[in-house]
PQR file with spaces between the fields and no chain letter, atoms N, CA, C, O and H, PARSE charges and radii, in Angstrom:
ATOM       1  N    UNK     1      -7.449   -3.423   10.302 -0.4000 1.5000
ATOM       2  CA   UNK     1      -8.181   -4.356    9.468 -0.0000 2.0000
ATOM       3  C    UNK     1      -7.386   -4.784    8.232  0.5500 1.7000
ATOM       4  O    UNK     1      -7.495   -5.926    7.787 -0.5500 1.4000
ATOM       5  N    UNK     2      -6.602   -3.884    7.690 -0.4000 1.5000
ATOM       6  CA   UNK     2      -5.847   -4.217    6.487 -0.0000 2.0000
ATOM       7  C    UNK     2      -4.558   -4.969    6.778  0.5500 1.7000
ATOM       8  O    UNK     2      -4.056   -5.688    5.915 -0.5500 1.4000
ATOM       9  H    UNK     2      -6.513   -2.956    8.052  0.4000 1.0000
ATOM      10  N    UNK     3      -4.020   -4.816    7.970 -0.4000 1.5000
ATOM      11  CA   UNK     3      -2.716   -5.391    8.267 -0.0000 2.0000
ATOM      12  C    UNK     3      -2.639   -6.888    7.968  0.5500 1.7000
ATOM      13  O    UNK     3      -1.691   -7.307    7.303 -0.5500 1.4000
ATOM      14  H    UNK     3      -4.429   -4.231    8.671  0.4000 1.0000
ATOM      15  N    UNK     4      -3.583   -7.717    8.420 -0.4000 1.5000
ATOM      16  CA   UNK     4      -3.491   -9.150    8.102 -0.0000 2.0000
ATOM      17  C    UNK     4      -3.588   -9.435    6.598  0.5500 1.7000
ATOM      18  O    UNK     4      -2.910  -10.326    6.086 -0.5500 1.4000
ATOM      19  H    UNK     4      -4.353   -7.376    8.960  0.4000 1.0000
ATOM      20  N    UNK     5      -4.420   -8.688    5.909 -0.4000 1.5000
ATOM      21  CA   UNK     5      -4.593   -8.892    4.466 -0.0000 2.0000
ATOM      22  C    UNK     5      -3.318   -8.523    3.725  0.5500 1.7000
ATOM      23  O    UNK     5      -2.867   -9.272    2.858 -0.5500 1.4000
ATOM      24  H    UNK     5      -4.972   -7.965    6.325  0.4000 1.0000
ATOM      25  N    UNK     6      -2.739   -7.394    4.051 -0.4000 1.5000
ATOM      26  CA   UNK     6      -1.508   -6.953    3.393 -0.0000 2.0000
ATOM      27  C    UNK     6      -0.373   -7.925    3.714  0.5500 1.7000
ATOM      28  O    UNK     6       0.439   -8.233    2.842 -0.5500 1.4000
ATOM      29  H    UNK     6      -3.105   -6.786    4.755  0.4000 1.0000
ATOM      30  N    UNK     7      -0.307   -8.407    4.947 -0.4000 1.5000
ATOM      31  CA   UNK     7       0.709   -9.393    5.306 -0.0000 2.0000
ATOM      32  C    UNK     7       0.567  -10.678    4.509  0.5500 1.7000
ATOM      33  O    UNK     7       1.560  -11.264    4.077 -0.5500 1.4000
ATOM      34  H    UNK     7      -0.967   -8.157    5.656  0.4000 1.0000
ATOM      35  N    UNK     8      -0.660  -11.109    4.320 -0.4000 1.5000
ATOM      36  CA   UNK     8      -0.924  -12.318    3.532 -0.0000 2.0000
ATOM      37  C    UNK     8      -0.513  -12.116    2.076  0.5500 1.7000
ATOM      38  O    UNK     8       0.090  -13.001    1.469 -0.5500 1.4000
ATOM      39  H    UNK     8      -1.466  -10.633    4.671  0.4000 1.0000
ATOM      40  N    UNK     9      -0.838  -10.962    1.525 -0.4000 1.5000
ATOM      41  CA   UNK     9      -0.452  -10.654    0.144 -0.0000 2.0000
ATOM      42  C    UNK     9       1.075  -10.657    0.027  0.5500 1.7000
ATOM      43  O    UNK     9       1.616  -11.191   -0.941 -0.5500 1.4000
ATOM      44  H    UNK     9      -1.328  -10.244    2.018  0.4000 1.0000
ATOM      45  N    UNK    10       1.767  -10.071    0.993 -0.4000 1.5000
ATOM      46  CA   UNK    10       3.231  -10.025    0.968 -0.0000 2.0000
ATOM      47  C    UNK    10       3.811  -11.443    1.000  0.5500 1.7000
ATOM      48  O    UNK    10       4.729  -11.750    0.239 -0.5500 1.4000
ATOM      49  H    UNK    10       1.328   -9.637    1.779  0.4000 1.0000
ATOM      50  N    UNK    11       3.292  -12.296    1.861 -0.4000 1.5000
ATOM      51  CA   UNK    11       3.792  -13.683    1.958 -0.0000 2.0000
ATOM      52  C    UNK    11       3.532  -14.457    0.665  0.5500 1.7000
ATOM      53  O    UNK    11       4.407  -15.173    0.176 -0.5500 1.4000
ATOM      54  H    UNK    11       2.547  -12.047    2.480  0.4000 1.0000
ATOM      55  N    UNK    12       2.349  -14.312    0.127 -0.4000 1.5000
ATOM      56  CA   UNK    12       1.978  -15.066   -1.074 -0.0000 2.0000
ATOM      57  C    UNK    12       2.689  -14.569   -2.336  0.5500 1.7000
ATOM      58  O    UNK    12       2.788  -15.302   -3.321 -0.5500 1.4000
ATOM      59  H    UNK    12       1.639  -13.731    0.524  0.4000 1.0000
ATOM      60  N    UNK    13       3.176  -13.344   -2.309 -0.4000 1.5000
ATOM      61  CA   UNK    13       3.777  -12.752   -3.502 -0.0000 2.0000
ATOM      62  C    UNK    13       5.223  -12.335   -3.265  0.5500 1.7000
ATOM      63  O    UNK    13       5.710  -11.393   -3.890 -0.5500 1.4000
ATOM      64  H    UNK    13       3.096  -12.749   -1.509  0.4000 1.0000
ATOM      65  N    UNK    14       5.904  -13.029   -2.372 -0.4000 1.5000
ATOM      66  CA   UNK    14       7.303  -12.712   -2.071 -0.0000 2.0000
ATOM      67  C    UNK    14       8.113  -12.718   -3.367  0.5500 1.7000
ATOM      68  O    UNK    14       8.044  -13.668   -4.146 -0.5500 1.4000
ATOM      69  H    UNK    14       5.509  -13.794   -1.864  0.4000 1.0000
ATOM      70  N    UNK    15       8.864  -11.671   -3.586 -0.4000 1.5000
ATOM      71  CA   UNK    15       9.679  -11.550   -4.785 -0.0000 2.0000
ATOM      72  C    UNK    15       8.977  -10.870   -5.944  0.5500 1.7000
ATOM      73  O    UNK    15       9.640  -10.426   -6.882 -0.5500 1.4000
ATOM      74  H    UNK    15       8.921  -10.899   -2.952  0.4000 1.0000
ATOM      75  N    UNK    16       7.658  -10.776   -5.908 -0.4000 1.5000
ATOM      76  CA   UNK    16       6.904  -10.105   -6.975 -0.0000 2.0000
ATOM      77  C    UNK    16       6.694   -8.634   -6.662  0.5500 1.7000
ATOM      78  O    UNK    16       6.838   -7.776   -7.532 -0.5500 1.4000
ATOM      79  H    UNK    16       7.120  -11.137   -5.146  0.4000 1.0000
ATOM      80  N    UNK    17       6.350   -8.350   -5.401 -0.4000 1.5000
ATOM      81  CA   UNK    17       6.060   -6.984   -4.976 -0.0000 2.0000
ATOM      82  C    UNK    17       6.852   -6.691   -3.710  0.5500 1.7000
ATOM      83  O    UNK    17       7.103   -7.588   -2.906 -0.5500 1.4000
ATOM      84  H    UNK    17       6.233   -9.048   -4.694  0.4000 1.0000
ATOM      85  N    UNK    18       7.239   -5.453   -3.538 -0.4000 1.5000
ATOM      86  CA   UNK    18       7.808   -5.009   -2.268 -0.0000 2.0000
ATOM      87  C    UNK    18       6.689   -4.294   -1.524  0.5500 1.7000
ATOM      88  O    UNK    18       6.085   -3.358   -2.048 -0.5500 1.4000
ATOM      89  H    UNK    18       7.035   -4.724   -4.191  0.4000 1.0000
ATOM      90  N    UNK    19       6.416   -4.736   -0.303 -0.4000 1.5000
ATOM      91  CA   UNK    19       5.327   -4.162    0.479 -0.0000 2.0000
ATOM      92  C    UNK    19       5.902   -3.624    1.781  0.5500 1.7000
ATOM      93  O    UNK    19       6.630   -4.322    2.487 -0.5500 1.4000
ATOM      94  H    UNK    19       6.907   -5.496    0.123  0.4000 1.0000
ATOM      95  N    UNK    20       5.568   -2.381    2.090 -0.4000 1.5000
ATOM      96  CA   UNK    20       6.066   -1.751    3.313 -0.0000 2.0000
ATOM      97  C    UNK    20       4.918   -1.074    4.036  0.5500 1.7000
ATOM      98  O    UNK    20       3.954   -0.623    3.418 -0.5500 1.4000
ATOM      99  H    UNK    20       4.976   -1.815    1.517  0.4000 1.0000
ATOM     100  N    UNK    21       5.036   -1.009    5.349 -0.4000 1.5000
ATOM     101  CA   UNK    21       4.036   -0.355    6.180 -0.0000 2.0000
ATOM     102  C    UNK    21       4.712    0.809    6.897  0.5500 1.7000
ATOM     103  O    UNK    21       5.818    0.671    7.420 -0.5500 1.4000
ATOM     104  H    UNK    21       5.820   -1.375    5.851  0.4000 1.0000
ATOM     105  N    UNK    22       4.041    1.948    6.916 -0.4000 1.5000
ATOM     106  CA   UNK    22       4.584    3.137    7.578 -0.0000 2.0000
ATOM     107  C    UNK    22       3.594    3.613    8.626  0.5500 1.7000
ATOM     108  O    UNK    22       2.408    3.779    8.341 -0.5500 1.4000
ATOM     109  H    UNK    22       3.143    2.061    6.492  0.4000 1.0000
ATOM     110  N    UNK    23       4.079    3.832    9.831 -0.4000 1.5000
ATOM     111  CA   UNK    23       3.263    4.401   10.899 -0.0000 2.0000
ATOM     112  C    UNK    23       3.333    5.919   10.747  0.5500 1.7000
ATOM     113  O    UNK    23       4.387    6.516   10.968 -0.5500 1.4000
ATOM     114  H    UNK    23       5.043    3.697   10.063  0.4000 1.0000
ATOM     115  N    UNK    24       2.226    6.544   10.374 -0.4000 1.5000
ATOM     116  CA   UNK    24       2.246    7.983   10.105 -0.0000 2.0000
ATOM     117  C    UNK    24       2.459    8.813   11.368  0.5500 1.7000
ATOM     118  O    UNK    24       2.903    9.958   11.286 -0.5500 1.4000
ATOM     119  H    UNK    24       1.370    6.060   10.194  0.4000 1.0000
ATOM     120  N    UNK    25       2.150    8.251   12.527 -0.4000 1.5000
ATOM     121  CA   UNK    25       2.419    8.969   13.776 -0.0000 2.0000
ATOM     122  C    UNK    25       3.919    9.039   14.046  0.5500 1.7000
ATOM     123  O    UNK    25       4.407   10.020   14.607 -0.5500 1.4000
ATOM     124  H    UNK    25       1.789    7.321   12.594  0.4000 1.0000
ATOM     125  N    UNK    26       4.645    8.006   13.649 -0.4000 1.5000
ATOM     126  CA   UNK    26       6.088    7.965   13.854 -0.0000 2.0000
ATOM     127  C    UNK    26       6.863    8.592   12.698  0.5500 1.7000
ATOM     128  O    UNK    26       8.027    8.958   12.861 -0.5500 1.4000
ATOM     129  H    UNK    26       4.249    7.209   13.192  0.4000 1.0000
ATOM     130  N    UNK    27       6.236    8.717   11.546 -0.4000 1.5000
ATOM     131  CA   UNK    27       6.888    9.263   10.348 -0.0000 2.0000
ATOM     132  C    UNK    27       5.996   10.298    9.678  0.5500 1.7000
ATOM     133  O    UNK    27       5.543   10.087    8.553 -0.5500 1.4000
ATOM     134  H    UNK    27       5.290    8.420   11.414  0.4000 1.0000
ATOM     135  N    UNK    28       5.739   11.412   10.352 -0.4000 1.5000
ATOM     136  CA   UNK    28       4.820   12.404    9.777 -0.0000 2.0000
ATOM     137  C    UNK    28       5.296   13.002    8.454  0.5500 1.7000
ATOM     138  O    UNK    28       4.480   13.462    7.656 -0.5500 1.4000
ATOM     139  H    UNK    28       6.107   11.584   11.266  0.4000 1.0000
ATOM     140  N    UNK    29       6.584   13.000    8.219 -0.4000 1.5000
ATOM     141  CA   UNK    29       7.099   13.532    6.959 -0.0000 2.0000
ATOM     142  C    UNK    29       6.655   12.722    5.763  0.5500 1.7000
ATOM     143  O    UNK    29       6.417   13.271    4.687 -0.5500 1.4000
ATOM     144  H    UNK    29       7.247   12.627    8.868  0.4000 1.0000
ATOM     145  N    UNK    30       6.543   11.422    5.945 -0.4000 1.5000
ATOM     146  CA   UNK    30       6.101   10.548    4.846 -0.0000 2.0000
ATOM     147  C    UNK    30       4.647   10.849    4.505  0.5500 1.7000
ATOM     148  O    UNK    30       4.293   10.991    3.334 -0.5500 1.4000
ATOM     149  H    UNK    30       6.737   10.976    6.819  0.4000 1.0000
ATOM     150  N    UNK    31       3.802   10.945    5.541 -0.4000 1.5000
ATOM     151  CA   UNK    31       2.390   11.224    5.269 -0.0000 2.0000
ATOM     152  C    UNK    31       2.219   12.602    4.641  0.5500 1.7000
ATOM     153  O    UNK    31       1.363   12.792    3.776 -0.5500 1.4000
ATOM     154  H    UNK    31       4.089   10.830    6.491  0.4000 1.0000
ATOM     155  N    UNK    32       3.020   13.550    5.066 -0.4000 1.5000
ATOM     156  CA   UNK    32       2.950   14.892    4.485 -0.0000 2.0000
ATOM     157  C    UNK    32       3.401   14.885    3.027  0.5500 1.7000
ATOM     158  O    UNK    32       2.760   15.493    2.170 -0.5500 1.4000
ATOM     159  H    UNK    32       3.715   13.397    5.768  0.4000 1.0000
ATOM     160  N    UNK    33       4.492   14.203    2.754 -0.4000 1.5000
ATOM     161  CA   UNK    33       5.033   14.147    1.390 -0.0000 2.0000
ATOM     162  C    UNK    33       4.025   13.573    0.396  0.5500 1.7000
ATOM     163  O    UNK    33       3.929   14.045   -0.737 -0.5500 1.4000
ATOM     164  H    UNK    33       5.013   13.709    3.450  0.4000 1.0000
ATOM     165  N    UNK    34       3.273   12.550    0.822 -0.4000 1.5000
ATOM     166  CA   UNK    34       2.345   11.885   -0.088 -0.0000 2.0000
ATOM     167  C    UNK    34       0.891   12.277    0.127  0.5500 1.7000
ATOM     168  O    UNK    34       0.000   11.687   -0.485 -0.5500 1.4000
ATOM     169  H    UNK    34       3.352   12.167    1.742  0.4000 1.0000
ATOM     170  N    UNK    35       0.635   13.253    0.977 -0.4000 1.5000
ATOM     171  CA   UNK    35      -0.712   13.767    1.157 -0.0000 2.0000
ATOM     172  C    UNK    35      -1.671   12.791    1.823  0.5500 1.7000
ATOM     173  O    UNK    35      -2.866   12.791    1.526 -0.5500 1.4000
ATOM     174  H    UNK    35       1.359   13.732    1.473  0.4000 1.0000
ATOM     175  N    UNK    36      -1.159   11.968    2.715 -0.4000 1.5000
ATOM     176  CA   UNK    36      -2.009   11.012    3.423 -0.0000 2.0000
ATOM     177  C    UNK    36      -2.791   11.756    4.489  0.5500 1.7000
ATOM     178  O    UNK    36      -2.207   12.329    5.409 -0.5500 1.4000
ATOM     179  H    UNK    36      -0.188   11.968    2.957  0.4000 1.0000
ATOM     180  N    UNK    37      -4.107   11.749    4.368 -0.4000 1.5000
ATOM     181  CA   UNK    37      -4.965   12.468    5.305 -0.0000 2.0000
ATOM     182  C    UNK    37      -5.918   11.538    6.056  0.5500 1.7000
ATOM     183  O    UNK    37      -6.505   11.919    7.068 -0.5500 1.4000
ATOM     184  H    UNK    37      -4.581   11.284    3.621  0.4000 1.0000
ATOM     185  N    UNK    38      -6.060   10.327    5.551 -0.4000 1.5000
ATOM     186  CA   UNK    38      -6.954    9.351    6.185 -0.0000 2.0000
ATOM     187  C    UNK    38      -6.249    8.008    6.292  0.5500 1.7000
ATOM     188  O    UNK    38      -5.369    7.673    5.499 -0.5500 1.4000
ATOM     189  H    UNK    38      -5.583   10.018    4.728  0.4000 1.0000
ATOM     190  N    UNK    39      -6.665    7.258    7.294 -0.4000 1.5000
ATOM     191  CA   UNK    39      -6.111    5.935    7.526 -0.0000 2.0000
ATOM     192  C    UNK    39      -7.262    4.937    7.428  0.5500 1.7000
ATOM     193  O    UNK    39      -8.311    5.174    8.026 -0.5500 1.4000
ATOM     194  H    UNK    39      -7.380    7.531    7.938  0.4000 1.0000
ATOM     195  N    UNK    40      -7.113    3.856    6.715 -0.4000 1.5000
ATOM     196  CA   UNK    40      -5.918    3.409    6.004 -0.0000 2.0000
ATOM     197  C    UNK    40      -5.827    4.014    4.601  0.5500 1.7000
ATOM     198  O    UNK    40      -6.834    4.260    3.937 -0.5500 1.4000
ATOM     199  H    UNK    40      -6.261    3.663    6.229  0.4000 1.0000
ATOM     200  N    UNK    41      -4.606    4.239    4.187 -0.4000 1.5000
ATOM     201  CA   UNK    41      -4.304    4.675    2.829 -0.0000 2.0000
ATOM     202  C    UNK    41      -3.272    3.716    2.263  0.5500 1.7000
ATOM     203  O    UNK    41      -2.296    3.381    2.934 -0.5500 1.4000
ATOM     204  H    UNK    41      -3.788    4.039    4.727  0.4000 1.0000
ATOM     205  N    UNK    42      -3.483    3.283    1.055 -0.4000 1.5000
ATOM     206  CA   UNK    42      -2.497    2.461    0.359 -0.0000 2.0000
ATOM     207  C    UNK    42      -1.942    3.263   -0.806  0.5500 1.7000
ATOM     208  O    UNK    42      -2.689    3.862   -1.579 -0.5500 1.4000
ATOM     209  H    UNK    42      -4.276    3.555    0.510  0.4000 1.0000
ATOM     210  N    UNK    43      -0.626    3.265   -0.919 -0.4000 1.5000
ATOM     211  CA   UNK    43       0.050    3.911   -2.034 -0.0000 2.0000
ATOM     212  C    UNK    43       0.704    2.825   -2.871  0.5500 1.7000
ATOM     213  O    UNK    43       1.320    1.909   -2.325 -0.5500 1.4000
ATOM     214  H    UNK    43      -0.019    2.778   -0.291  0.4000 1.0000
ATOM     215  N    UNK    44       0.581    2.912   -4.160 -0.4000 1.5000
ATOM     216  CA   UNK    44       1.138    1.920   -5.074 -0.0000 2.0000
ATOM     217  C    UNK    44       2.199    2.601   -5.930  0.5500 1.7000
ATOM     218  O    UNK    44       1.931    3.603   -6.593 -0.5500 1.4000
ATOM     219  H    UNK    44       0.080    3.655   -4.604  0.4000 1.0000
ATOM     220  N    UNK    45       3.401    2.045   -5.907 -0.4000 1.5000
ATOM     221  CA   UNK    45       4.533    2.621   -6.626 -0.0000 2.0000
ATOM     222  C    UNK    45       5.049    1.669   -7.682  0.5500 1.7000
ATOM     223  O    UNK    45       4.943    0.450   -7.549 -0.5500 1.4000
ATOM     224  H    UNK    45       3.618    1.230   -5.369  0.4000 1.0000
ATOM     225  N    UNK    46       5.605    2.240   -8.728 -0.4000 1.5000
ATOM     226  CA   UNK    46       6.351    1.474   -9.719 -0.0000 2.0000
ATOM     227  C    UNK    46       7.568    2.307  -10.092  0.5500 1.7000
ATOM     228  O    UNK    46       7.448    3.486  -10.428 -0.5500 1.4000
ATOM     229  H    UNK    46       5.691    3.231   -8.836  0.4000 1.0000
ATOM     230  N    UNK    47       8.725    1.693  -10.031 -0.4000 1.5000
ATOM     231  CA   UNK    47       9.990    2.363  -10.350 -0.0000 2.0000
ATOM     232  C    UNK    47      10.156    3.642   -9.526  0.5500 1.7000
ATOM     233  O    UNK    47      10.653    4.649  -10.028 -0.5500 1.4000
ATOM     234  H    UNK    47       8.822    0.736   -9.758  0.4000 1.0000
ATOM     235  N    UNK    48       9.744    3.595   -8.274 -0.4000 1.5000
ATOM     236  CA   UNK    48       9.918    4.720   -7.371 -0.0000 2.0000
ATOM     237  C    UNK    48       8.926    5.855   -7.540  0.5500 1.7000
ATOM     238  O    UNK    48       9.030    6.872   -6.855 -0.5500 1.4000
ATOM     239  H    UNK    48       9.340    2.776   -7.866  0.4000 1.0000
ATOM     240  N    UNK    49       7.967    5.699   -8.440 -0.4000 1.5000
ATOM     241  CA   UNK    49       6.972    6.742   -8.704 -0.0000 2.0000
ATOM     242  C    UNK    49       5.588    6.276   -8.258  0.5500 1.7000
ATOM     243  O    UNK    49       5.174    5.159   -8.568 -0.5500 1.4000
ATOM     244  H    UNK    49       7.883    4.873   -8.997  0.4000 1.0000
ATOM     245  N    UNK    50       4.877    7.136   -7.530 -0.4000 1.5000
ATOM     246  CA   UNK    50       3.523    6.789   -7.085 -0.0000 2.0000
ATOM     247  C    UNK    50       2.607    6.726   -8.297  0.5500 1.7000
ATOM     248  O    UNK    50       2.502    7.680   -9.068 -0.5500 1.4000
ATOM     249  H    UNK    50       5.214    8.043   -7.279  0.4000 1.0000
ATOM     250  N    UNK    51       1.939    5.572   -8.452 -0.4000 1.5000
ATOM     251  CA   UNK    51       1.069    5.368   -9.603 -0.0000 2.0000
ATOM     252  C    UNK    51      -0.403    5.283   -9.230  0.5500 1.7000
ATOM     253  O    UNK    51      -1.269    5.529  -10.069 -0.5500 1.4000
ATOM     254  H    UNK    51       2.025    4.796   -7.826  0.4000 1.0000
ATOM     255  N    UNK    52      -0.699    4.936   -7.968 -0.4000 1.5000
ATOM     256  CA   UNK    52      -2.090    4.738   -7.557 -0.0000 2.0000
ATOM     257  C    UNK    52      -2.176    4.984   -6.057  0.5500 1.7000
ATOM     258  O    UNK    52      -1.179    4.874   -5.343 -0.5500 1.4000
ATOM     259  H    UNK    52       0.004    4.736   -7.285  0.4000 1.0000
ATOM     260  N    UNK    53      -3.366    5.315   -5.589 -0.4000 1.5000
ATOM     261  CA   UNK    53      -3.593    5.546   -4.163 -0.0000 2.0000
ATOM     262  C    UNK    53      -5.038    5.216   -3.844  0.5500 1.7000
ATOM     263  O    UNK    53      -5.947    5.546   -4.605 -0.5500 1.4000
ATOM     264  H    UNK    53      -4.176    5.404   -6.169  0.4000 1.0000
ATOM     265  N    UNK    54      -5.242    4.560   -2.707 -0.4000 1.5000
ATOM     266  CA   UNK    54      -6.600    4.272   -2.255 -0.0000 2.0000
ATOM     267  C    UNK    54      -6.744    4.704   -0.806  0.5500 1.7000
ATOM     268  O    UNK    54      -5.769    4.733   -0.054 -0.5500 1.4000
ATOM     269  H    UNK    54      -4.504    4.292   -2.088  0.4000 1.0000
ATOM     270  N    UNK    55      -7.958    5.037   -0.426 -0.4000 1.5000
ATOM     271  CA   UNK    55      -8.271    5.395    0.952 -0.0000 2.0000
ATOM     272  C    UNK    55      -9.424    4.510    1.397  0.5500 1.7000
ATOM     273  O    UNK    55     -10.419    4.364    0.687 -0.5500 1.4000
ATOM     274  H    UNK    55      -8.749    5.013   -1.037  0.4000 1.0000
ATOM     275  N    UNK    56      -9.282    3.923    2.572 -0.4000 1.5000
ATOM     276  CA   UNK    56     -10.316    3.031    3.087 -0.0000 2.0000
ATOM     277  C    UNK    56      -9.907    1.579    2.938  0.5500 1.7000
ATOM     278  O    UNK    56      -8.863    1.260    2.368 -0.5500 1.4000
ATOM     279  H    UNK    56      -8.474    4.041    3.149  0.4000 1.0000
ATOM     280  N    UNK    57     -10.744    0.720    3.458 -0.4000 1.5000
ATOM     281  CA   UNK    57     -10.449   -0.714    3.453 -0.0000 2.0000
ATOM     282  C    UNK    57     -10.821   -1.316    2.107  0.5500 1.7000
ATOM     283  O    UNK    57     -11.926   -1.110    1.604 -0.5500 1.4000
ATOM     284  H    UNK    57     -11.592    0.979    3.920  0.4000 1.0000
ATOM     285  N    UNK    58      -9.890   -2.060    1.533 -0.4000 1.5000
ATOM     286  CA   UNK    58     -10.126   -2.787    0.289 -0.0000 2.0000
ATOM     287  C    UNK    58      -9.992   -4.274    0.564  0.5500 1.7000
ATOM     288  O    UNK    58      -9.306   -4.680    1.502 -0.5500 1.4000
ATOM     289  H    UNK    58      -8.993   -2.228    1.942  0.4000 1.0000
ATOM     290  N    UNK    59     -10.635   -5.067   -0.238 -0.4000 1.5000
ATOM     291  CA   UNK    59     -10.490   -6.511   -0.137 -0.0000 2.0000
ATOM     292  C    UNK    59      -9.189   -6.972   -0.754  0.5500 1.7000
ATOM     293  O    UNK    59      -8.561   -6.254   -1.532 -0.5500 1.4000
ATOM     294  H    UNK    59     -11.192   -4.737   -1.000  0.4000 1.0000
ATOM     295  N    UNK    60      -8.798   -8.170   -0.400 -0.4000 1.5000
ATOM     296  CA   UNK    60      -7.541   -8.746   -0.892 -0.0000 2.0000
ATOM     297  C    UNK    60      -7.499   -8.774   -2.425  0.5500 1.7000
ATOM     298  O    UNK    60      -6.497   -8.382   -3.022 -0.5500 1.4000
ATOM     299  H    UNK    60      -9.308   -8.754    0.232  0.4000 1.0000
ATOM     300  N    UNK    61      -8.558   -9.225   -3.052 -0.4000 1.5000
ATOM     301  CA   UNK    61      -8.579   -9.337   -4.516 -0.0000 2.0000
ATOM     302  C    UNK    61      -8.359   -7.981   -5.181  0.5500 1.7000
ATOM     303  O    UNK    61      -7.654   -7.896   -6.187 -0.5500 1.4000
ATOM     304  H    UNK    61      -9.373   -9.544   -2.567  0.4000 1.0000
ATOM     305  N    UNK    62      -8.944   -6.930   -4.638 -0.4000 1.5000
ATOM     306  CA   UNK    62      -8.787   -5.589   -5.220 -0.0000 2.0000
ATOM     307  C    UNK    62      -7.358   -5.083   -5.050  0.5500 1.7000
ATOM     308  O    UNK    62      -6.808   -4.468   -5.964 -0.5500 1.4000
ATOM     309  H    UNK    62      -9.516   -6.999   -3.821  0.4000 1.0000
ATOM     310  N    UNK    63      -6.760   -5.331   -3.907 -0.4000 1.5000
ATOM     311  CA   UNK    63      -5.374   -4.901   -3.692 -0.0000 2.0000
ATOM     312  C    UNK    63      -4.452   -5.626   -4.672  0.5500 1.7000
ATOM     313  O    UNK    63      -3.597   -5.003   -5.301 -0.5500 1.4000
ATOM     314  H    UNK    63      -7.207   -5.830   -3.165  0.4000 1.0000
ATOM     315  N    UNK    64      -4.626   -6.932   -4.800 -0.4000 1.5000
ATOM     316  CA   UNK    64      -3.799   -7.715   -5.723 -0.0000 2.0000
ATOM     317  C    UNK    64      -4.026   -7.243   -7.154  0.5500 1.7000
ATOM     318  O    UNK    64      -3.070   -7.137   -7.923 -0.5500 1.4000
ATOM     319  H    UNK    64      -5.321   -7.438   -4.289  0.4000 1.0000
ATOM     320  N    UNK    65      -5.264   -6.961   -7.525 -0.4000 1.5000
ATOM     321  CA   UNK    65      -5.569   -6.474   -8.870 -0.0000 2.0000
ATOM     322  C    UNK    65      -4.819   -5.178   -9.161  0.5500 1.7000
ATOM     323  O    UNK    65      -4.263   -5.004  -10.246 -0.5500 1.4000
ATOM     324  H    UNK    65      -6.040   -7.047   -6.901  0.4000 1.0000
ATOM     325  N    UNK    66      -4.807   -4.271   -8.185 -0.4000 1.5000
ATOM     326  CA   UNK    66      -4.110   -2.988   -8.370 -0.0000 2.0000
ATOM     327  C    UNK    66      -2.609   -3.190   -8.471  0.5500 1.7000
ATOM     328  O    UNK    66      -1.947   -2.514   -9.258 -0.5500 1.4000
ATOM     329  H    UNK    66      -5.259   -4.412   -7.304  0.4000 1.0000
ATOM     330  N    UNK    67      -2.064   -4.109   -7.688 -0.4000 1.5000
ATOM     331  CA   UNK    67      -0.628   -4.407   -7.784 -0.0000 2.0000
ATOM     332  C    UNK    67      -0.295   -4.985   -9.144  0.5500 1.7000
ATOM     333  O    UNK    67       0.686   -4.578   -9.766 -0.5500 1.4000
ATOM     334  H    UNK    67      -2.602   -4.659   -7.049  0.4000 1.0000
ATOM     335  N    UNK    68      -1.090   -5.921   -9.614 -0.4000 1.5000
ATOM     336  CA   UNK    68      -0.833   -6.543  -10.909 -0.0000 2.0000
ATOM     337  C    UNK    68      -0.994   -5.555  -12.056  0.5500 1.7000
ATOM     338  O    UNK    68      -0.316   -5.673  -13.077 -0.5500 1.4000
ATOM     339  H    UNK    68      -1.887   -6.252   -9.109  0.4000 1.0000
ATOM     340  N    UNK    69      -1.885   -4.582  -11.897 -0.4000 1.5000
ATOM     341  CA   UNK    69      -2.101   -3.575  -12.946 -0.0000 2.0000
ATOM     342  C    UNK    69      -0.872   -2.708  -13.162  0.5500 1.7000
ATOM     343  O    UNK    69      -0.700   -2.121  -14.230 -0.5500 1.4000
ATOM     344  H    UNK    69      -2.436   -4.485  -11.067  0.4000 1.0000
ATOM     345  N    UNK    70      -0.018   -2.627  -12.151 -0.4000 1.5000
ATOM     346  CA   UNK    70       1.214   -1.840  -12.304 -0.0000 2.0000
ATOM     347  C    UNK    70       2.194   -2.523  -13.237  0.5500 1.7000
ATOM     348  O    UNK    70       3.079   -1.885  -13.808 -0.5500 1.4000
ATOM     349  H    UNK    70      -0.157   -3.104  -11.283  0.4000 1.0000
ATOM     350  N    UNK    71       2.022   -3.848  -13.385 -0.4000 1.5000
ATOM     351  CA   UNK    71       2.786   -4.712  -14.272 -0.0000 2.0000
ATOM     352  C    UNK    71       4.108   -4.276  -14.617  0.5500 1.7000
ATOM     353  O    UNK    71       4.809   -4.960  -15.363 -0.5500 1.4000
ATOM     354  H    UNK    71       1.303   -4.366  -12.921  0.4000 1.0000
């Protein structure tokens, strides 16, 4: 459910944010490192440091708001 929304945000904000998707089944070390226990989980980073995390489906406006809050 989030994939199309996140893709749209990435296209609309090219150059502003770096957005990546990780398949936790293929990369279990990543999910373990960041404590991902539920899908979908969004992690928000600034300067390589995790600053925010959400679990569950969020709307586009809320995701963009959280990205902009990292400023």
